[in-house]
DSSP file (Angstrom, degrees, kcal/mol; ACC not computed):
  #  RESIDUE AA STRUCTURE BP1 BP2  ACC     N-H-->O    O-->H-N    N-H-->O    O-->H-N    TCO  KAPPA ALPHA  PHI   PSI    X-CA   Y-CA   Z-CA
    1    1 A M              0   0    0      0, 0.0     2,-0.3     0, 0.0    37,-0.1   0.000 360.0 360.0 360.0 138.8  -11.0  -49.7    7.7
    2    2 A T    >>  -     0   0    0      1,-0.0     3,-1.3    37,-0.0     4,-0.6  -0.822 360.0 -99.8-126.7 169.5  -13.9  -50.1    5.2
    3    3 A D  G >4 S+     0   0    0     -2,-0.3     3,-1.1     1,-0.3    -1,-0.0   0.856 122.1  61.6 -56.7 -34.8  -15.6  -53.1    3.7
    4    4 A A  G 34 S+     0   0    0      1,-0.2     4,-0.3     2,-0.1    -1,-0.3   0.759 100.2  54.9 -65.0 -23.9  -13.5  -52.5    0.5
    5    5 A D  G <> S+     0   0    0     -3,-1.3     4,-2.4     1,-0.2     3,-0.5   0.654  82.9  91.3 -80.5 -16.5  -10.3  -53.1    2.6
    6    6 A L  H <X S+     0   0    0     -3,-1.1     4,-2.5    -4,-0.6     5,-0.2   0.828  80.8  52.1 -58.7 -41.7  -11.4  -56.5    3.8
    7    7 A P  H  > S+     0   0    0      0, 0.0     4,-1.9     0, 0.0    -1,-0.2   0.927 114.5  44.4 -60.0 -41.4   -9.8  -58.7    1.1
    8    8 A A  H  > S+     0   0    0     -3,-0.5     4,-2.7    -4,-0.3    -2,-0.2   0.890 111.3  54.5 -67.3 -38.9   -6.5  -57.0    1.6
    9    9 A V  H  X S+     0   0    0     -4,-2.4     4,-2.4     1,-0.2    -1,-0.2   0.933 109.9  46.0 -59.5 -48.0   -6.8  -57.3    5.4
   10   10 A A  H  X S+     0   0    0     -4,-2.5     4,-2.0     1,-0.2    -1,-0.2   0.883 112.6  51.0 -64.4 -38.2   -7.4  -61.0    5.2
   11   11 A E  H  X S+     0   0    0     -4,-1.9     4,-2.3    -5,-0.2    -2,-0.2   0.919 110.6  47.9 -65.4 -43.5   -4.5  -61.5    2.8
   12   12 A I  H  X S+     0   0    0     -4,-2.7     4,-2.8     1,-0.2     5,-0.3   0.909 109.1  54.7 -63.6 -41.7   -2.1  -59.5    5.1
   13   13 A S  H  X S+     0   0    0     -4,-2.4     4,-2.9     1,-0.2     5,-0.5   0.920 109.9  46.8 -56.6 -44.9   -3.3  -61.6    8.1
   14   14 A T  H  X S+     0   0    0     -4,-2.0     4,-1.4     1,-0.2    -1,-0.2   0.915 114.0  47.2 -64.5 -43.7   -2.4  -64.8    6.2
   15   15 A L  H  < S+     0   0    0     -4,-2.3    -2,-0.2     1,-0.2    -1,-0.2   0.897 123.2  32.6 -64.9 -41.2    1.0  -63.5    5.1
   16   16 A V  H  < S+     0   0    0     -4,-2.8    -2,-0.2    -5,-0.2    -3,-0.2   0.890 127.9  32.9 -86.2 -42.2    1.9  -62.2    8.6
   17   17 A H  H >< S-     0   0    0     -4,-2.9     3,-2.3    -5,-0.3    -3,-0.2   0.623  75.2-176.9 -98.0 -14.2    0.3  -64.6   11.0
   18   18 A G  G >< S+     0   0    0     -4,-1.4     3,-2.0    -5,-0.5    -1,-0.2  -0.326  78.5  13.0  55.9-119.8    0.4  -67.9    9.1
   19   19 A R  G 3  S+     0   0    0      1,-0.3    -1,-0.3    -2,-0.1    -5,-0.1   0.629 129.5  57.6 -67.0 -12.2   -1.4  -70.5   11.2
   20   20 A Y  G <  S+     0   0    0     -3,-2.3    -1,-0.3    -7,-0.1    -2,-0.2   0.310  82.2 117.2 -97.7   8.3   -2.9  -67.7   13.4
   21   21 A S    <   -     0   0    0     -3,-2.0    -7,-0.1    -7,-0.1   -11,-0.1  -0.261  53.0-143.6 -72.8 164.0   -4.6  -65.9   10.5
   22   22 A E        -     0   0    0    -12,-0.1    -8,-0.1    42,-0.1    -9,-0.1  -0.911  19.2 -99.3-129.4 156.1   -8.3  -65.5   10.4
   23   23 A P    >>  -     0   0    0      0, 0.0     3,-1.3     0, 0.0     4,-1.2  -0.284  35.9-107.8 -73.7 160.2  -10.9  -65.6    7.5
   24   24 A V  H 3> S+     0   0    0      1,-0.3     4,-2.5     2,-0.2     5,-0.2   0.802 115.9  66.2 -56.5 -31.9  -12.2  -62.4    6.0
   25   25 A E  H 3> S+     0   0    0      1,-0.2     4,-2.1     2,-0.2    -1,-0.3   0.844  97.5  54.0 -62.1 -33.6  -15.6  -63.0    7.7
   26   26 A V  H <> S+     0   0    0     -3,-1.3     4,-2.4     2,-0.2    -1,-0.2   0.932 110.6  45.2 -65.7 -45.5  -14.0  -62.5   11.1
   27   27 A Y  H  X S+     0   0    0     -4,-1.2     4,-2.4     1,-0.2    -2,-0.2   0.883 111.1  53.8 -66.3 -37.5  -12.7  -59.1   10.1
   28   28 A A  H  X S+     0   0    0     -4,-2.5     4,-2.0     2,-0.2    -1,-0.2   0.909 110.5  47.0 -62.2 -41.7  -16.0  -58.2    8.5
   29   29 A E  H  X S+     0   0    0     -4,-2.1     4,-2.8     2,-0.2     5,-0.2   0.926 110.7  50.5 -67.5 -43.6  -17.8  -59.0   11.7
   30   30 A R  H  X S+     0   0    0     -4,-2.4     4,-2.8     1,-0.2    -2,-0.2   0.913 110.5  50.9 -60.3 -41.1  -15.3  -57.0   13.9
   31   31 A L  H  < S+     0   0    0     -4,-2.4    -1,-0.2     1,-0.2    -2,-0.2   0.899 113.1  45.5 -62.2 -40.9  -15.7  -54.0   11.6
   32   32 A A  H  < S+     0   0    0     -4,-2.0    -2,-0.2    -5,-0.2    -1,-0.2   0.880 117.9  43.0 -69.4 -38.2  -19.5  -54.3   11.9
   33   33 A L  H  < S+     0   0    0     -4,-2.8    -2,-0.2     1,-0.2    -3,-0.2   0.871 135.4   7.7 -78.1 -38.1  -19.4  -54.7   15.7
   34   34 A W    ><  +     0   0    0     -4,-2.8     3,-2.0    -5,-0.2    19,-0.3  -0.523  64.7 167.8-146.3  70.3  -16.8  -52.1   16.6
   35   35 A P  G >  S+     0   0    0      0, 0.0     3,-1.6     0, 0.0    -1,-0.1   0.770  74.2  67.2 -61.7 -26.7  -15.8  -50.0   13.7
   36   36 A T  G 3  S+     0   0    0      1,-0.3    -5,-0.1    -5,-0.0    18,-0.1   0.534 100.2  51.9 -73.7  -2.7  -14.0  -47.4   15.8
   37   37 A G  G <  S+     0   0    0     -3,-2.0    16,-1.8    -7,-0.2     2,-0.5   0.240  91.7  90.5-110.5  11.6  -11.4  -50.1   16.6
   38   38 A C  E <   +A   52   0A   0     -3,-1.6     2,-0.3    14,-0.2    14,-0.2  -0.938  49.8 159.5-117.2 121.9  -10.6  -51.1   13.0
   39   39 A F  E     -A   51   0A   0     12,-2.9    12,-2.3    -2,-0.5     2,-0.3  -0.937  23.2-154.1-137.3 155.2   -7.8  -49.4   11.1
   40   40 A V  E     -A   50   0A   0     -2,-0.3     2,-0.5    10,-0.2    10,-0.3  -0.957  14.9-136.0-125.4 151.9   -5.6  -50.0    8.1
   41   41 A W  E     -A   49   0A   0      8,-2.0     7,-3.5    -2,-0.3     8,-1.1  -0.895  25.1-158.0-100.5 135.6   -2.1  -48.6    7.3
   42   42 A Q  E     -A   47   0A   0     -2,-0.5     2,-0.5     5,-0.3     5,-0.2  -0.916  19.7-164.7-117.4 142.1   -1.7  -47.4    3.8
   43   43 A Q  E >  S-A   46   0A   0      3,-2.8     3,-1.8    -2,-0.4     2,-0.4  -0.945  79.7 -47.1-118.1 104.5    1.3  -47.0    1.7
   44   44 A G  T 3  S-     0   0    0     -2,-0.5    -2,-0.0     1,-0.3     0, 0.0  -0.590 123.9 -24.5  66.5-126.1    0.1  -44.9   -1.2
   45   45 A D  T 3  S+     0   0    0     -2,-0.4     2,-0.4    -3,-0.1    -1,-0.3   0.296 119.7  98.5 -97.2   8.1   -3.1  -46.5   -2.3
   46   46 A T  E <  S-A   43   0A   0     -3,-1.8    -3,-2.8   -38,-0.0     2,-0.5  -0.825  74.2-126.6-105.4 132.9   -2.2  -50.0   -1.0
   47   47 A V  E     +A   42   0A   0     -2,-0.4    -5,-0.3    -5,-0.2     3,-0.1  -0.644  34.5 168.3 -72.5 124.4   -3.2  -51.5    2.4
   48   48 A A  E     +     0   0A   0     -7,-3.5    38,-2.8    -2,-0.5     2,-0.3   0.357  57.9   7.5-121.8   1.2    0.0  -52.5    4.1
   49   49 A G  E     -AB  41  85A   0     -8,-1.1    -8,-2.0    36,-0.2     2,-0.3  -0.981  57.9-146.6-172.6 166.5   -1.2  -53.2    7.6
   50   50 A L  E     -AB  40  84A   0     34,-2.4    34,-2.0    -2,-0.3     2,-0.3  -0.974   3.9-166.8-144.8 156.7   -4.2  -53.7    9.9
   51   51 A L  E     +AB  39  83A   0    -12,-2.3   -12,-2.9    -2,-0.3     2,-0.4  -0.967  10.0 179.1-145.0 126.3   -5.3  -53.1   13.4
   52   52 A V  E     +AB  38  82A   0     30,-3.0    30,-2.2    -2,-0.3    29,-1.0  -0.993  10.4 158.5-133.6 125.9   -8.4  -54.5   15.0
   53   53 A A  E     + B   0  80A   0    -16,-1.8    27,-0.2    -2,-0.4   -16,-0.1  -0.983   3.3 159.9-145.0 153.8   -9.5  -54.0   18.6
   54   54 A H  E     - B   0  79A   0     25,-2.1    25,-3.2    -2,-0.3     2,-0.1  -0.976  46.4 -74.3-164.1 162.7  -12.7  -54.2   20.6
   55   55 A P  E     + B   0  78A   0      0, 0.0     2,-0.3     0, 0.0    23,-0.2  -0.383  60.3 149.5 -64.5 145.4  -14.1  -54.6   24.1
   56   56 A W  E     - B   0  77A   0     21,-2.7    21,-1.7    15,-0.1    20,-1.2  -0.931  51.0 -66.8-160.6-179.6  -13.8  -58.1   25.6
   57   57 A H    >   -     0   0    0     -2,-0.3     3,-1.4    18,-0.2    18,-0.1  -0.688  39.9-136.3 -83.1 131.7  -13.4  -60.0   28.8
   58   58 A R  T 3  S+     0   0    0     -2,-0.4    -1,-0.1     1,-0.3    17,-0.0   0.838  98.7  47.6 -56.4 -40.3  -10.0  -59.5   30.4
   59   59 A A  T 3  S+     0   0    0     56,-0.0     2,-0.3     2,-0.0    -1,-0.3   0.424 111.7  48.9 -89.6   1.7   -9.3  -63.1   31.3
   60   60 A T    <   -     0   0    0     -3,-1.4    -4,-0.0     3,-0.0     3,-0.0  -0.839  63.4-143.2-134.2 170.4  -10.2  -64.7   28.0
   61   61 A S        -     0   0    0     -2,-0.3     3,-0.1    77,-0.1    77,-0.0  -0.985  34.7-101.7-130.5 144.4   -9.6  -64.4   24.3
   62   62 A P        -     0   0    0      0, 0.0     3,-0.1     0, 0.0     6,-0.1  -0.382  52.2 -94.9 -59.7 143.9  -12.1  -64.9   21.5
   63   63 A A    >   -     0   0    0      1,-0.1     3,-2.2     4,-0.1     2,-0.1  -0.352  49.3 -95.5 -60.4 139.6  -11.5  -68.3   19.8
   64   64 A L  T 3  S+     0   0    0      1,-0.3    -1,-0.1    -3,-0.1     3,-0.1  -0.366 108.5   6.6 -59.8 127.6   -9.3  -68.0   16.8
   65   65 A G  T 3  S+     0   0    0      1,-0.3     2,-0.3   -45,-0.1    -1,-0.3   0.481 101.7 130.2  79.9   3.2  -11.4  -67.7   13.7
   66   66 A A    <   -     0   0    0     -3,-2.2    -1,-0.3   -40,-0.0     2,-0.3  -0.653  57.1-126.3 -95.4 146.0  -14.7  -67.5   15.6
   67   67 A R        -     0   0    0     -2,-0.3    -4,-0.1     1,-0.1   -41,-0.1  -0.624  11.6-149.3 -81.6 147.8  -17.4  -64.9   15.2
   68   68 A L        -     0   0    0     -2,-0.3     2,-0.9   -42,-0.1    -1,-0.1   0.821   9.9-153.8 -87.4 -34.7  -18.4  -63.0   18.3
   69   69 A G  S    S+     0   0    0      2,-0.0     2,-0.3     0, 0.0    -1,-0.1  -0.257  72.9   1.7  85.5 -47.6  -22.1  -62.4   17.6
   70   70 A T  S    S-     0   0    0     -2,-0.9   -37,-0.1    -3,-0.0     0, 0.0  -0.976  80.8 -97.5-159.9 161.7  -22.0  -59.3   19.8
   71   71 A I        -     0   0    0     -2,-0.3   -15,-0.1   -38,-0.1     4,-0.0  -0.788  53.5-108.6 -82.6 128.0  -19.7  -57.3   22.0
   72   72 A P    >   -     0   0    0      0, 0.0     3,-1.7     0, 0.0    -1,-0.1  -0.369  17.8-143.1 -61.1 129.4  -20.2  -58.5   25.6
   73   73 A P  T 3  S+     0   0    0      0, 0.0   -17,-0.0     0, 0.0    -2,-0.0   0.752 101.7  52.0 -65.2 -21.6  -22.0  -55.8   27.6
   74   74 A D  T 3  S+     0   0    0      2,-0.0   -18,-0.1   -17,-0.0    -3,-0.0   0.114  77.6 147.6-100.5  21.3  -19.9  -56.7   30.6
   75   75 A A    <   -     0   0    0     -3,-1.7   -18,-0.2     1,-0.1     3,-0.1  -0.293  24.9-175.6 -55.7 138.3  -16.6  -56.4   28.8
   76   76 A N        +     0   0    0    -20,-1.2     2,-0.3     1,-0.1    36,-0.3   0.234  59.1  43.5-125.1  12.9  -13.9  -55.2   31.2
   77   77 A S  E    S-B   56   0A   0    -21,-1.7   -21,-2.7    34,-0.1     2,-0.7  -0.988  76.1-117.7-152.0 154.1  -10.9  -54.8   28.9
   78   78 A F  E     -Bc  55 114A   0     35,-2.3    37,-2.3    -2,-0.3     2,-0.6  -0.883  37.7-148.4 -94.9 119.7  -10.1  -53.4   25.5
   79   79 A Y  E     -Bc  54 115A   0    -25,-3.2   -25,-2.1    -2,-0.7     2,-1.3  -0.792  10.9-146.4-100.2 120.6   -8.8  -56.3   23.5
   80   80 A L  E     +Bc  53 116A   0     35,-3.2    37,-0.5    -2,-0.6   -27,-0.3  -0.716  24.3 179.0 -81.1  96.3   -6.2  -55.9   20.8
   81   81 A H  E     -     0   0A   0     -2,-1.3     2,-0.3   -29,-1.0   -28,-0.2   0.887  57.0  -7.1 -70.6 -41.5   -7.5  -58.6   18.5
   82   82 A D  E     +B   52   0A   0    -30,-2.2   -30,-3.0    -3,-0.2     2,-0.4  -0.969  46.4 177.2-161.4 137.4   -5.0  -58.2   15.7
   83   83 A I  E     +B   51   0A   0     -2,-0.3     2,-0.4   -32,-0.2   -32,-0.2  -0.974  15.7 170.5-136.5 132.2   -2.2  -56.2   14.3
   84   84 A A  E     -B   50   0A   0    -34,-2.0   -34,-2.4    -2,-0.4     2,-0.4  -0.967   7.0-176.2-144.8 124.9   -0.4  -57.2   11.2
   85   85 A L  E     -B   49   0A   0     -2,-0.4   -36,-0.2   -36,-0.2     5,-0.1  -0.980  28.1-120.8-123.6 130.8    2.1  -55.1    9.3
   86   86 A L    >>  -     0   0    0    -38,-2.8     3,-2.4    -2,-0.4     4,-0.6  -0.345  36.0-106.3 -62.9 151.6    3.7  -56.1    6.0
   87   87 A P  G >4 S+     0   0    0      0, 0.0     3,-1.2     0, 0.0    -1,-0.1   0.819 117.4  62.6 -51.9 -35.5    7.5  -56.3    6.2
   88   88 A E  G 34 S+     0   0    0      1,-0.3    -2,-0.1   -40,-0.0   -40,-0.0   0.638 100.4  54.2 -69.8 -11.5    8.0  -53.1    4.3
   89   89 A T  G X4>S+     0   0    0     -3,-2.4     3,-0.9   -41,-0.2     5,-0.5   0.595  87.7 103.6 -92.4 -12.3    6.2  -51.1    7.0
   90   90 A R  T <<5S+     0   0    0     -3,-1.2    -4,-0.0    -4,-0.6     0, 0.0  -0.331  72.7  30.9 -76.1 152.3    8.4  -52.3    9.8
   91   91 A G  T 3 5S+     0   0    0     -2,-0.0    -1,-0.2     1,-0.0    -3,-0.0   0.568  94.5  95.4  80.4   8.9   11.1  -50.2   11.3
   92   92 A Q  T < 5S-     0   0    0     -3,-0.9    -2,-0.1     0, 0.0    -4,-0.0   0.225 105.4 -99.3-113.9  11.4    9.1  -47.0   10.6
   93   93 A G  T  >5S+     0   0    0      3,-0.0     4,-2.5     4,-0.0     5,-0.2   0.569  82.7 131.4  84.2   9.3    7.4  -46.7   14.0
   94   94 A A  H  ><S+     0   0    0     -5,-0.5     4,-2.6     1,-0.2     5,-0.2   0.889  71.6  52.0 -63.4 -38.9    4.1  -48.2   12.9
   95   95 A G  H  > S+     0   0    0      2,-0.2     4,-2.1     1,-0.2    -1,-0.2   0.915 111.6  45.7 -64.0 -43.5    4.0  -50.6   15.9
   96   96 A R  H  > S+     0   0    0      2,-0.2     4,-2.3     1,-0.2    -2,-0.2   0.908 113.3  50.3 -64.9 -41.3    4.6  -47.8   18.4
   97   97 A S  H  X S+     0   0    0     -4,-2.5     4,-2.3     1,-0.2    -2,-0.2   0.899 109.2  52.1 -62.6 -40.0    2.0  -45.7   16.6
   98   98 A A  H  X S+     0   0    0     -4,-2.6     4,-2.6     2,-0.2    -1,-0.2   0.906 108.3  51.0 -62.6 -42.2   -0.5  -48.6   16.8
   99   99 A T  H  X S+     0   0    0     -4,-2.1     4,-2.5     1,-0.2    -2,-0.2   0.935 110.6  48.4 -61.3 -46.2    0.1  -49.0   20.5
  100  100 A A  H  X S+     0   0    0     -4,-2.3     4,-2.2     1,-0.2    -1,-0.2   0.896 111.8  50.4 -60.7 -40.4   -0.6  -45.3   21.0
  101  101 A L  H  X S+     0   0    0     -4,-2.3     4,-2.6     2,-0.2    -1,-0.2   0.910 110.7  48.3 -65.0 -43.0   -3.7  -45.5   18.9
  102  102 A I  H  X S+     0   0    0     -4,-2.6     4,-2.7     2,-0.2    -2,-0.2   0.905 110.7  50.9 -65.8 -41.0   -5.0  -48.5   20.9
  103  103 A I  H  X S+     0   0    0     -4,-2.5     4,-2.5     2,-0.2    -1,-0.2   0.926 111.4  48.7 -61.2 -43.8   -4.4  -46.8   24.2
  104  104 A E  H  X S+     0   0    0     -4,-2.2     4,-2.6     2,-0.2    -2,-0.2   0.922 111.6  49.0 -61.6 -45.0   -6.3  -43.8   23.0
  105  105 A C  H  X S+     0   0    0     -4,-2.6     4,-1.8     2,-0.2    -2,-0.2   0.909 111.1  50.4 -60.9 -42.7   -9.2  -45.9   21.8
  106  106 A A  H  <>S+     0   0    0     -4,-2.7     5,-2.8     2,-0.2     4,-0.4   0.920 111.4  48.1 -62.5 -44.3   -9.3  -47.8   25.1
  107  107 A Q  H ><5S+     0   0    0     -4,-2.5     3,-1.4     1,-0.2    -2,-0.2   0.933 110.6  50.7 -61.5 -46.5   -9.3  -44.5   27.0
  108  108 A Q  H 3<5S+     0   0    0     -4,-2.6    -1,-0.2     1,-0.3    -2,-0.2   0.829 110.8  49.6 -62.2 -31.7  -12.1  -43.0   24.8
  109  109 A A  T 3<5S-     0   0    0     -4,-1.8    -1,-0.3    -5,-0.2    -2,-0.2   0.477 119.7-111.2 -86.4  -2.8  -14.2  -46.2   25.4
  110  110 A G  T < 5 +     0   0    0     -3,-1.4     2,-0.2    -4,-0.4    -3,-0.2   0.693  66.3 144.5  85.3  20.3  -13.6  -46.0   29.2
  111  111 A F      < -     0   0    0     -5,-2.8    -1,-0.3    -6,-0.2   -34,-0.1  -0.645  42.9-152.9 -94.6 152.3  -11.4  -49.0   29.7
  112  112 A R  S    S+     0   0    0    -36,-0.3    38,-3.3    -2,-0.2     2,-0.3   0.565  75.1  22.7 -97.6 -12.5   -8.5  -49.2   32.2
  113  113 A D  E     - D   0 149A   0     36,-0.3   -35,-2.3   -37,-0.1     2,-0.4  -0.974  61.0-136.3-150.2 165.6   -6.4  -51.8   30.4
  114  114 A V  E     -cD  78 148A   0     34,-2.7    34,-2.4    -2,-0.3     2,-0.3  -0.981  23.0-168.1-121.4 134.4   -5.6  -53.3   27.0
  115  115 A S  E     +cD  79 147A   0    -37,-2.3   -35,-3.2    -2,-0.4     2,-0.3  -0.860  11.9 160.7-121.2 159.0   -5.2  -57.1   26.7
  116  116 A L  E     -cD  80 146A   0     30,-2.1    30,-3.0    -2,-0.3     2,-0.5  -0.969  37.3-118.1-161.1 168.9   -3.9  -59.2   23.8
  117  117 A V  E     - D   0 145A   0    -37,-0.5     2,-0.4    -2,-0.3    28,-0.2  -0.986  29.4-143.9-118.1 118.9   -2.4  -62.6   22.9
  118  118 A A  E     + D   0 144A   0     26,-3.2    26,-1.8    -2,-0.5     2,-0.3  -0.683  24.9 177.6 -83.5 130.7    1.1  -62.4   21.5
  119  119 A V    >   +     0   0    0     -2,-0.4     3,-1.7    24,-0.2    24,-0.1  -0.832  53.5  26.8-126.3 165.1    1.9  -64.9   18.8
  120  120 A N  T 3  S-     0   0    0     -2,-0.3    -1,-0.1     1,-0.3    23,-0.1   0.810 131.7 -55.3  54.3  36.1    4.9  -65.7   16.5
  121  121 A G  T >  S+     0   0    0     21,-0.6     3,-0.9    -3,-0.2     4,-0.4   0.610 100.1 131.8  78.9  11.9    7.4  -64.3   19.1
  122  122 A A  T <>  +     0   0    0     -3,-1.7     4,-2.4     1,-0.2     3,-0.3   0.554  44.1  91.3 -76.3  -6.8    5.8  -60.9   19.4
  123  123 A E  H 3> S+     0   0    0      1,-0.2     4,-2.0     2,-0.2    -1,-0.2   0.837  82.4  56.6 -59.7 -31.6    5.8  -60.9   23.2
  124  124 A A  H <> S+     0   0    0     -3,-0.9     4,-1.4     2,-0.2    -1,-0.2   0.925 108.6  46.2 -65.3 -43.6    9.2  -59.2   23.1
  125  125 A F  H >> S+     0   0    0     -4,-0.4     4,-0.7    -3,-0.3     3,-0.6   0.951 112.3  50.1 -61.6 -48.5    7.9  -56.3   21.1
  126  126 A W  H ><>S+     0   0    0     -4,-2.4     5,-2.4     1,-0.3     3,-0.8   0.841 104.5  58.5 -63.5 -32.1    4.8  -55.9   23.3
  127  127 A A  H ><5S+     0   0    0     -4,-2.0     3,-1.5     1,-0.2    -1,-0.3   0.883 102.1  54.5 -62.1 -37.0    7.0  -55.9   26.4
  128  128 A T  H <<5S+     0   0    0     -4,-1.4    -1,-0.2    -3,-0.6    -2,-0.2   0.687 104.9  56.0 -69.1 -15.7    8.8  -52.8   25.0
  129  129 A Q  T <<5S-     0   0    0     -3,-0.8    -1,-0.3    -4,-0.7    -2,-0.2   0.225 129.1 -94.1-100.0  12.7    5.3  -51.2   24.7
  130  130 A G  T < 5S+     0   0    0     -3,-1.5    19,-0.3     1,-0.3     2,-0.3   0.506  80.9 135.4  92.6   4.8    4.5  -51.7   28.4
  131  131 A F      < -     0   0    0     -5,-2.4     2,-0.4    -6,-0.1    -1,-0.3  -0.646  37.3-156.7 -86.7 144.7    2.6  -55.0   28.2
  132  132 A A  E     -E  147   0A   0     15,-2.6    15,-2.1    -2,-0.3     2,-0.3  -0.930  24.9-106.3-119.9 145.3    3.4  -57.7   30.7
  133  133 A I  E     -E  146   0A   0     -2,-0.4    13,-0.3    13,-0.2     3,-0.1  -0.547  31.6-179.9 -69.5 127.7    2.8  -61.5   30.3
  134  134 A V  E     -     0   0A   0     11,-3.3     2,-0.3     1,-0.4    12,-0.2   0.802  66.7 -23.8 -94.0 -41.3   -0.2  -62.5   32.4
  135  135 A E  E     -E  145   0A   0     10,-1.4    10,-2.6     2,-0.1    -1,-0.4  -0.973  67.2 -97.7-165.4 157.1    0.0  -66.2   31.5
  136  136 A A  E    S+E  144   0A   0     -2,-0.3     8,-0.3     8,-0.2     2,-0.2  -0.527  84.2  32.2 -76.0 149.2    1.2  -68.5   28.8
  137  137 A G        +     0   0    0      6,-3.7    -2,-0.1     3,-0.2     4,-0.1  -0.516  34.5 144.4 103.3-169.6   -1.3  -69.7   26.2
  138  138 A G  S    S+     0   0    0     -2,-0.2   -77,-0.1     6,-0.1     3,-0.1  -0.407  97.8  21.6 125.5 -53.1   -4.3  -68.2   24.6
  139  139 A Y  S    S-     0   0    0      1,-0.5     2,-0.2   -21,-0.2     5,-0.0  -0.003 124.1 -79.3-132.4  28.7   -3.9  -69.7   21.2
  140  140 A G  S >  S-     0   0    0      3,-0.1     3,-1.1    -4,-0.0    -1,-0.5  -0.623  83.5  -3.0 111.2-168.8   -1.7  -72.7   22.0
  141  141 A A  T 3  S+     0   0    0      1,-0.2     3,-0.1    -2,-0.2    -2,-0.0  -0.242 125.2  18.8 -60.9 146.8    2.0  -73.3   22.6
  142  142 A D  T 3  S+     0   0    0      1,-0.2   -21,-0.6   -23,-0.1     2,-0.3   0.752  98.2 114.4  62.0  27.5    4.3  -70.3   22.4
  143  143 A T    <   -     0   0    0     -3,-1.1    -6,-3.7   -24,-0.1     2,-0.4  -0.925  48.8-157.4-120.5 154.1    1.5  -67.7   22.7
  144  144 A Y  E     -DE 118 136A   0    -26,-1.8   -26,-3.2    -2,-0.3     2,-0.5  -0.990  16.1-136.8-139.1 128.4    1.2  -65.4   25.7
  145  145 A R  E     -DE 117 135A   0    -10,-2.6   -11,-3.3    -2,-0.4   -10,-1.4  -0.720  36.8-177.7 -78.8 128.2   -1.8  -63.5   27.1
  146  146 A M  E     -DE 116 133A   0    -30,-3.0   -30,-2.1    -2,-0.5     2,-0.3  -0.888  12.9-167.8-130.8 158.2   -0.5  -60.0   27.9
  147  147 A R  E     -DE 115 132A   0    -15,-2.1   -15,-2.6    -2,-0.3     2,-0.4  -0.993   5.6-170.4-146.8 150.5   -2.0  -56.9   29.5
  148  148 A R  E     -D  114   0A   0    -34,-2.4   -34,-2.7    -2,-0.3   -17,-0.1  -0.995  25.6-122.6-140.9 135.4   -1.1  -53.2   29.9
  149  149 A A  E     -D  113   0A   0     -2,-0.4     2,-0.6   -19,-0.3   -36,-0.3  -0.451  29.1-117.8 -70.7 149.2   -2.8  -50.6   32.0
  150  150 A V              0   0    0    -38,-3.3    -1,-0.1     1,-0.1   -46,-0.0  -0.808 360.0 360.0 -88.9 123.9   -4.1  -47.5   30.2
  151  151 A D              0   0    0     -2,-0.6    -1,-0.1     0, 0.0   -39,-0.1   0.475 360.0 360.0 -74.5 360.0   -2.2  -44.5   31.5
């Protein structure tokens, strides 16, 4: 992901996540704070998906739409902040590839687990990728905090 990708990233977030989308400033900050956790999927020259992850506290999630200011020095989990794929990318293994990439990033950064908040019914997909529901909530009703150990 580069700064030039950010308008497309924010647009994809809005299309895919609806009420859980975040403004471009959030993605710009995540890219500045932890660039090795920010990726885009391209179809030709077009951005068709995004992946954003960074270190965070295992038991919490950053507030939706909030800037972090800094990565916490005592972070104890690798947090999958956002994945959004346009419909035309689905069914091609992009979700599985994203999971493998996040696990690799977590390992390289020295973390033992990956955490996330599943929204819009995505908890079923994440369960197939080895994530387990830790608790309901995170971003409101019908969202689930999930975690997976890094193998």
